[in-house]
C-alpha positions as CSV (number, residue, x, y, z in Angstrom):
1,M,138.1,-77.5,-161.9
2,H,138.6,-78.3,-165.5
3,L,141.8,-79.4,-167.8
4,Y,141.7,-79.7,-171.0
5,E,143.6,-83.0,-172.3
6,L,145.1,-80.7,-174.7
7,E,147.0,-78.9,-171.9
8,D,148.7,-82.0,-171.2
9,L,148.6,-81.2,-167.5
10,D,148.6,-82.9,-164.4
11,A,147.0,-81.9,-161.0
12,S,150.1,-80.4,-159.9
13,L,148.8,-77.6,-162.2
14,P,153.3,-76.6,-163.1
15,L,152.2,-74.4,-166.0
16,V,148.9,-71.8,-166.1
17,P,145.7,-73.7,-167.3
18,L,143.5,-72.3,-169.7
19,A,141.1,-71.8,-167.2
20,A,143.2,-69.9,-164.8
21,R,144.3,-68.2,-168.2
22,R,140.5,-66.8,-168.2
23,A,140.4,-66.1,-164.5
24,L,143.4,-63.8,-164.5
25,D,142.3,-62.3,-167.7
26,R,138.8,-61.6,-166.0
27,A,141.1,-60.1,-163.1
28,E,142.7,-58.2,-165.6
29,I,145.8,-59.7,-163.9
30,K,149.0,-61.2,-165.2
31,V,151.1,-63.3,-163.3
32,G,154.2,-64.8,-164.9
33,L,155.1,-68.5,-164.3
34,E,157.5,-68.3,-161.4
35,A,154.5,-66.8,-159.3
36,W,152.1,-69.2,-160.4
37,T,154.3,-72.0,-159.5
38,A,155.3,-70.5,-156.1
39,L,151.5,-70.1,-155.0
40,A,150.0,-72.9,-152.9
41,L,148.4,-75.7,-155.0
42,D,145.3,-74.6,-153.3
43,T,145.2,-71.9,-154.5
44,R,146.1,-72.3,-158.2
45,C,143.5,-74.7,-157.9
46,A,141.2,-72.3,-157.0
47,I,141.7,-69.9,-159.4
48,T,141.3,-72.5,-162.2
49,T,138.0,-73.7,-160.7
50,E,137.2,-69.9,-161.0
51,G,137.7,-69.6,-164.5
52,S,136.0,-72.8,-165.2
53,R,132.5,-71.4,-164.1
54,E,129.9,-70.1,-166.4
55,V,130.6,-66.5,-164.7
56,V,134.1,-65.7,-163.4
57,D,134.0,-64.1,-160.1
58,A,137.1,-61.4,-160.8
59,A,137.3,-60.1,-157.7
60,R,137.6,-63.3,-155.8
61,V,140.3,-64.1,-158.1
62,R,141.9,-60.5,-157.4
63,A,141.7,-61.8,-153.4
64,L,143.3,-65.0,-154.1
65,L,146.2,-63.3,-155.7
66,A,146.6,-60.5,-153.3
67,G,150.5,-59.8,-152.7
68,V,151.3,-61.8,-155.5
69,P,154.1,-60.3,-157.9
70,S,151.8,-59.3,-160.9
71,E,150.8,-56.8,-163.7
72,S,147.6,-55.3,-164.6
73,H,146.4,-55.6,-168.3
74,D,143.1,-54.9,-170.2
75,A,140.9,-57.9,-170.8
76,W,139.6,-58.6,-173.7
77,P,135.9,-59.1,-173.2
78,E,134.4,-62.2,-172.7
79,P,132.9,-63.5,-175.8
80,S,128.8,-63.5,-175.2
81,S,126.5,-67.0,-176.1
82,Q,123.8,-64.8,-177.9
83,E,126.2,-63.7,-180.5
84,L,129.1,-65.5,-182.7
85,P,131.7,-63.0,-182.9
86,P,132.3,-62.1,-186.7
87,R,136.0,-63.1,-186.7
88,I,134.9,-66.7,-185.2
89,A,132.5,-66.8,-187.8
90,E,135.0,-66.5,-190.5
91,V,137.5,-69.0,-188.8
92,L,135.0,-71.5,-188.3
93,P,132.5,-71.2,-191.3
94,A,130.4,-74.5,-189.9
95,L,130.0,-73.1,-186.7
96,T,126.5,-72.2,-185.8
97,L,125.0,-69.8,-183.3
98,A,123.1,-72.9,-181.3
99,T,126.2,-74.6,-180.8
100,W,128.3,-71.5,-180.1
101,S,125.4,-71.0,-177.6
102,S,125.5,-74.3,-176.2
103,L,129.3,-74.3,-175.4
104,R,130.4,-73.7,-171.8
105,G,131.4,-70.2,-170.8
106,L,135.1,-71.6,-170.8
107,D,135.1,-73.3,-174.0
108,R,133.8,-69.9,-175.6
109,W,136.5,-67.9,-174.3
110,V,139.5,-70.8,-175.3
111,V,137.6,-70.5,-179.3
112,S,138.2,-67.2,-179.0
113,S,141.6,-67.0,-177.3
114,F,142.9,-69.9,-180.0
115,V,141.0,-67.7,-183.1
116,R,142.6,-64.3,-181.6
117,R,146.2,-65.8,-181.9
118,D,145.6,-67.7,-185.0
119,K,146.4,-71.0,-183.1
120,H,144.6,-73.3,-185.7
121,D,146.2,-76.9,-184.7
122,A,145.0,-75.9,-181.1
123,L,141.5,-75.3,-182.5
124,R,141.5,-78.8,-183.9
125,A,142.4,-79.9,-181.2
126,L,139.8,-78.4,-178.9
127,A,137.4,-79.8,-181.6
128,R,138.5,-83.5,-181.0
129,E,138.7,-82.9,-177.7
130,L,134.7,-81.7,-177.2
131,R,133.8,-83.9,-180.1
132,E,132.5,-80.7,-182.2
133,P,133.3,-80.8,-185.8
134,Q,131.9,-77.2,-186.0
135,L,134.7,-75.8,-184.1
136,T,137.4,-77.3,-186.8
137,P,138.7,-74.1,-188.8
138,R,138.7,-74.4,-192.3
139,R,141.9,-74.7,-194.3
140,R,144.1,-71.4,-195.4
141,E,144.4,-70.9,-198.5
142,E,147.9,-71.9,-199.9
């Protein structure tokens, strides 16, 4: 199970960690915070662990959430390690394909999520945490 320092979460997982968000996204499921905290801790850990894997087993995530109040949604495509998405290249001009390809699946998903939602401060924090300066976004024009 992977938790990023920037999430500032403890092992009780009171909020949905990024790895769990990825697992839920791959399973095309949304759960509210109330439903998340009502889950047994071992279930929350299992979902977070699944989201930390290189490839998420969406069927396993759906099975873990059987009977849990949730909504379905369309998942964003999982970012490929073989191609640097244009929007990410635009926001992170120093990022090379070699570095992008070396990131874990979870890291690529988090970068993609932060870029999609214009979370530049979160990208900077992730770059510091991963010790990867190529993940630092370019400054916006004033």
